[in-house]
N, C-alpha and C positions, 0 to 999 in steps of 0.2 A: 285652196288645195282640194282637188276632187277626191272624194272618198273611194276607197277600194272595196268598201262594204256596201253592196247594193240591195241584198235580200232583206226584206222587212223583219223576218224573225231574227236574223243575225244582228240587225240594228237594235232590236229590242233587247237582245242578250247583252250587247255592248253597253247599252244605257244602264242596265242593272249592274253590269260588271264594274262600273266606275267606282262604286263604293268599296268593292273588294280590292281594286287597284289602289285606292286611297289609303286603305289600311296597310297594305304592303309598303306603300310610299312612306307612311309615317314610321313603320318599323325599321325601314332602311335608314331614315334620319336618326332614329334613336340608337341603332346599332353603330352607325358611323360616329356619333357623338360619344358613345360609350368607350370607343377605342381611341378617340382623338382628344376629347375635351373633358370628359366627365371626371369630377373628383372621386377618389376611390370609394368613399363611403356612400356615394349615390347608388351603389349597386343593388341594394335591397329593393328600393322603390322602383328602379329601372327594370329589374328582373320581373317584378309583379306586373308592371305596365306592359312589358313585352308578352308575358303570359296571357294577360287578358286580351290583348290585341290579336294574338294567335287564335284564341277561341272565338273572338268576334268575327275574324276573317273566315273561319270555318263555318260559323252560323250563316253568314251571308252566302257563301258558296253552296251550302247544302240546303238552302231554303227550297221547299218543294216546288214553288213556282219557277225558280231559276233552273233547277234540275230538269223539270218537265220541258222547259224551253229548249235546253240543250238536247234532250232526248228527241224532241220534235225535229230539231235541226238535223240530227243524224239521219233522219229519213227523207230529207229534202234532196231531190236530184237537181243537177245543174248549178250547184254552188261553184263560185270561182275558187282558185287555189288559196286565196287569202281567207275566204270564208270557211273553206274546208279546214284550214289551219286553226282557226278559232275553235271550231268544233272539236278537232283532235286534241288540242291543248287542254280545253276545258273538260272534256270527257276524262282525260287522264288525271287532271287535278281533282275532279270530283271522286274518281275511283280511289285515289290515294287518301284524300281527306276523309272520305267516308269510312276508311279502314281504322282511323284513329279516334278513340273516345275523347271528348273535350277535356276531361281531366288529365288524360295522358299528354295532350298537347300543352296544357297549362304547365304540367310538371316538367316536360322537356324544356320549355322555354325558360322557366324559372331556374332549373338546375344548370342549364348551359350558361345562362347569364352569370350566375354566381361562380360556376366552375372556371369561367374565363378569367375572372379576377383572382381566383385561387391559383390558377396556373401562372398568372403574371407574378404573383408574390412568391410562388414556389421556385420559378425560374430565377427570379432576382436573387433569392437567398440560397439557391441550389439545395433546396430542402423538399424532397419528393413527398414527404409525409403530409405537407400542406395540400397536395393535389390528389394523393392516393384515394382517399374516401370518395372524392367527387368522381374520379375515374371509374370506381366500382359502380357508382350509380349510373354513369353514362353507359357502361357495358351492359348493365341490366336494361336500361332504356332501349339500347340498340337491339337486344334480343327480343324484347317485347314488340318493338317496331316491326321487326322481320316477321314475327308471328301474326301480328295484325294484318300485315300486307299479304302474307302468304307467299309460298315459293314452291318450285318443282323439285329441285335437287338439294339445295342447302340454304340456310338463312342468308348467307352473304349475297346470293342472287337478288334477293328482295332489296337489300341496301344499295347494291351496285346500280340497280335500275332507277333508284331515286335520283342519282346524280348523272347517269349516262343511260338514257332511255334505250332499253333493249339489250343492254350489255349483260353477259352471264359470266360466272366464275370460270367456266371451262375455257372461254375465249381468252380471259386474262391469263390463265395458267399457260395456255399455248404460247401467248405472246412472251411471257417471262421465261419459259423454257428455252425459246429461241434466243432471246436477248442474253440470258445468263451465260449460255454456252459460247455465243459469238463474242460477247463483250469481254469475257474473262481472257480469251485469247488475244483480242485486240489490245486490252489494257497491258498485258504482259509485253506485247510487241512494242507498243508506244513507249513504255518505261525503258525497255532495252535500247531502242533506237535513239531516244533522247533528243528528238527534233524540237520538242517543246519542253520547257523547264518544269520541274516539280515544285520550285519555289522561285520567288523573285524579290529583289530588295524593295520594290514598290509596296509590298505588303506591310512593311514596317514604317513607312513614311506617314507622319501624322499631319492632320489638317484641322482647320477650324470649320465648324458647321456652316458658317456664312459663306465660306469659300466654295464648298461643294453645293450649297443651295444655288449659288449663281451658275455653276456648271450645269446642274440638273435642269434649271430653268432654261438655259441656253439650248440644251439638247432638245427639250420639249418644244421650244419655239421653232427650232429647225424642222422638227417633225410636223409642225403645224397644229400642235395641241392648243385648243382655245382657252388658255389660262385666264381665269377671271370672267370669262364670257359664258362658257358652258362647262367649265371644269375648275378643279382646284388641285394643288399639291400640298399635302400636310405630312405630319410625322406620326408614326405609331410604332408600338413594340414589334409588330409583325406587319410588313408592308401588305397592303390589300387595295382592291378597287371596289367601289360600290356605286351603283347607278340608281339615282332617284327617278330618272326618266331619261328620255333621249337628249334632253337639253341640260341635264345636270348629272355629270359623271365625275366622281372624285377619286383620286389616287393618293396613296401615302408611300413614303419611303422611310428609311431610318439612317441615322448618322452615328457610326461607331467612333469616329475621330481618328481612324487609321484605316489602311487598306481600302482606298476610295473606290476600287472596283465594285465592292459590295453595294454601295449606294447607287452608283451609276447603273449597274446591271439590274438592280431592283426597280429603279425608276423606268428604265427602258422596258422591262418586263410588264410592269403595271400599265404603261402606256398602251401595250398591245391589247390588254384586256379592255381598257377604256375605249380604244379606237373601235373595237367591235360594237360597243354600245352606241357610240357617237355616230357611227355610219349606218345606223338602222334607217329604214324608210320612215320618214316623219308621219306618214299617213297611218302608221301602226300605233301612234301615241294613244295611251290609256287603254290599249287592247291587250289581250293575253298573248298575242304573237310578237309583241315588242320584247326585245331582250335576246341574248344568246340562247341557242337551242339546248346546249349541254355543256357540262364542265370540261369534257374532253376537247370539244371543238373550241371552247373558250381558251383552254390552255394552249391549244395549237397556235393561237394568235399571239399570246404573250411570249411563248417560247420561240416563235418565229422572229419576233423583234429582238428578244434577248440573245438568242444563239446565232441566228442567221445574219441579222443586221449588227447587233451590238458587239459580237465577238469577231466581226470580220476585220480584215487588215485595212479595208477602206474606211471603216468607221473609226478605227484607231487613228488613222491619218487625219480624219475630219475633226476629231475632238482634241487632237494634240495642242493646237494653238490656244484654245480656250483653257485647257488644263495649265499650260505654261503661264498664261495671263493671271490665273488665280492661285496657283500653287508654286511657290518659289523653287521648291526642290525639283520641279519638272524641267528646269534648265539642264539638269544632268541626264535626262532621259529622252530617247528618240521615239517617233511613232512606232517603230518596230518593237521597242521595249513595251509600249502600251499593249500592242497586239499579243506579244508573248505572255505578258502579265495576265491579260484577260483569258488566255487559252492554256494556262498551266493545267497539267494533269497529274493528280496524285490522290490516293485514297485519303478522305478527310471525314471528320465526324458530322459536319453540319450539312443537311440536305440543301438548304437555300444557298449555300456557298459552294456546293459540289460542282466539279467540272462536268462537262457534257458527257464524258465517257463513263464516269462512275455514278452519275445521277440516278440512273434507273435501278441500281443496286439499292439505293436508299428507299425507293418506292417498293421494291420487291420485299425488303425487310418488313415494312409496315403492312403490306398485303398479307404476308405470312402470319404476323402477330394478330392482325384483325380476325383472320379466320380461326386462329387458336382461341381468341376471346369468345367467338360465337359457337364454335364446334367442340372445343375441348375443355370448357369450364375454367380457362385460365383467368386468374384474378389479378387485380392491379398490383398486389404485392409481388407477384411472380414476374411481372413484365420487365423491370429494369435488367434483371439477369438474363432473361431471354433475349432482350434487345442487344445486350453486350455480346452474347454468344453468337447471335446471328450476324452482327456487324463484323466480328472476327472471322466468321466463316466466309462472308461475302467479300470483305475488303481487307482482311488481315490486320485490322486495327481494333483496339478495345477502348471505349470511353472511360475516362478517369473520374468524370463528374456526371451528375444527372443532367446538367445543363448541356453537356456535350452529347448526351444520350437521349433518354426518354422524354426529357422536359423541353426539347428544342422546338417542337411544333405546337401551334395553338389549336390544331384541328380537332383533336379528341375533346378538348375543352368545349368546343362548339358542338360536339355531339355528331360530328360528320364522319362516322365510321362507314367505310365503303367509298370514300371520296378519293383516297390517294391514287388508285390505279389510273384515274383520269389524268394525272400528271404525266405518267408515262405515255398514255395515248396521245396527249397533246405534244409531247416531246418528239415522238415518232412522226406524228402527222405534220409537224412544222417542217421537217426535212422533205417530206413528200410534197407538200405545197410548194416548197422552194424549187424543186426540180421541175414541177409543172409550170411555175412562174417563169423559169429560165427559158422555156420554149417561146415565151412572148416578150420578155424583157431582159435587157442586160443589167441584172440586179447590181452587180459590183460597180459598174460605171455610174449608175444612178446614185448609189450610196456615196461614192467618192465625190460627186458633184452636189451633194446635199439636195438632190432632186427626189424627194420621197413621194410626190403626188402620184406618179404612175404605179408605184408599189401599193399605195393606199387604195387607189382606184381598182386595181386588179383584185385585191382582197374584198373590197366593197361589192364588186360585181359578182364574184364567185361565192362569197360566204356571208358578208355582213348584211346586205340588203334584204336577205330572206328571213331575218329574225328567227322566229321559232316555227315557221310554217311547216317545215319538213322535219321528220325525225333525223337524228344525226347520221345514220348510215345512208339514208335516202339523200340527204343534203350533200354528202361526200360524192355519191354517184353523180349527182347533178353538177357539182362543182368541178370534179376532176375525172369523172367516168370510171372510178374504181373504189374499192374498199381500202381500209387501212392496211398498209403493207410495211412491216418492219425493215424490209430490205433497203428501202430508201435511206433510212436513218443509218444503217450499217455502212452503206456506200458513202454517205456524207462524212461519217467518222473517219473512214479510211482515207478519203480525199483531203480532209482537213488536217489530220494528225499523222498520217503516214506518207 
């Protein structure tokens, strides 16, 4: 395979970068194992190991000879787009890494590893007090991170940029102002018209884990997911995707034992993330431009598969036979039942189970609370009540348990404050990509015939094959010729639900 990296300085950089890549690879394996396999008492040693690896990775990245090479490369004219991408990504990584003292990185890694286990125990027992002290430490770490990174207008800008390069709070505010106004009106209209149900008897039907494992594996095989070759499907408390490299990408789902929609749509969602990583150009292997460019672009891929494909009438028809084969109760339900069940609309407490119309309100709630943490001195003890009040304001419902409210997401335990807005960006962008794809492909016909290759190839050509070469906004311009536009999503909601 011919290398895309021709310049000698870039080749030297990539030779030294392999060690940094290897540390990241090891951390990914440890992180995956922590959530899938590790016994609960292994957390202390695991958190220390992760902390030490974080510091070691920083040491290699900030070695003077490595930084000097990257600086030298910045001045070289005539680099190709791949080489320029390497320089851009490493220059950004060095800037961010240089901002954090090693002891801060070590503390962040150790605290978030232990907070993750504390969150799991708190959620399981519905006891917020087990997580509250850890959340206070994480809020403090987030404030310190923003101060180390620096910002123009408010601390949240610095944290947003960590997850979505170039994104600013003002842009997120504008996006949510439009969505809140439009979606509240649409939600009222959808509930009044009643074309889609607010509940469905399939929610109550119980299943055995083995039955739904067979269904999920059948779906992934239809999608062309290389199970056992370049990927795995496992189980975790919170479904996720992790990539160890272009040839090893793993996803998880969860099995509640009822309401099979949740495990199916989680699996389809995580497949979208995994596909982005699996369809990278293999010539990028071991380089800093391998991997998705941002969390917003990444989420657009998972939400595309979950919402556009997974909630479509055609997909419901496709999976109905395998559902009937594995679930005896499905003899009483038609493909149209499956479609309506997947497309229920109602205000609900849990973000990951939220319908497409109300989903962005869940993100707006978290966006508001995260800004309060950073700007208004809000402490962990204040957050459950603020959460409940905001949910009542946005969706007209009030959680009765911590599990339904503040303890439902793992993200704050991971220390990822500033991450949530990328979920809305991805949700909006999934609809935008769909309308652009429709100009080239009959998406519905392809789904009905289980012919997913043209869809995958379109996404590979426009998004996946570029890895992290271009910043997210530039990649979008290259892929579809325009910036993120919420109007596409609003149009999609109207067409699907009205």
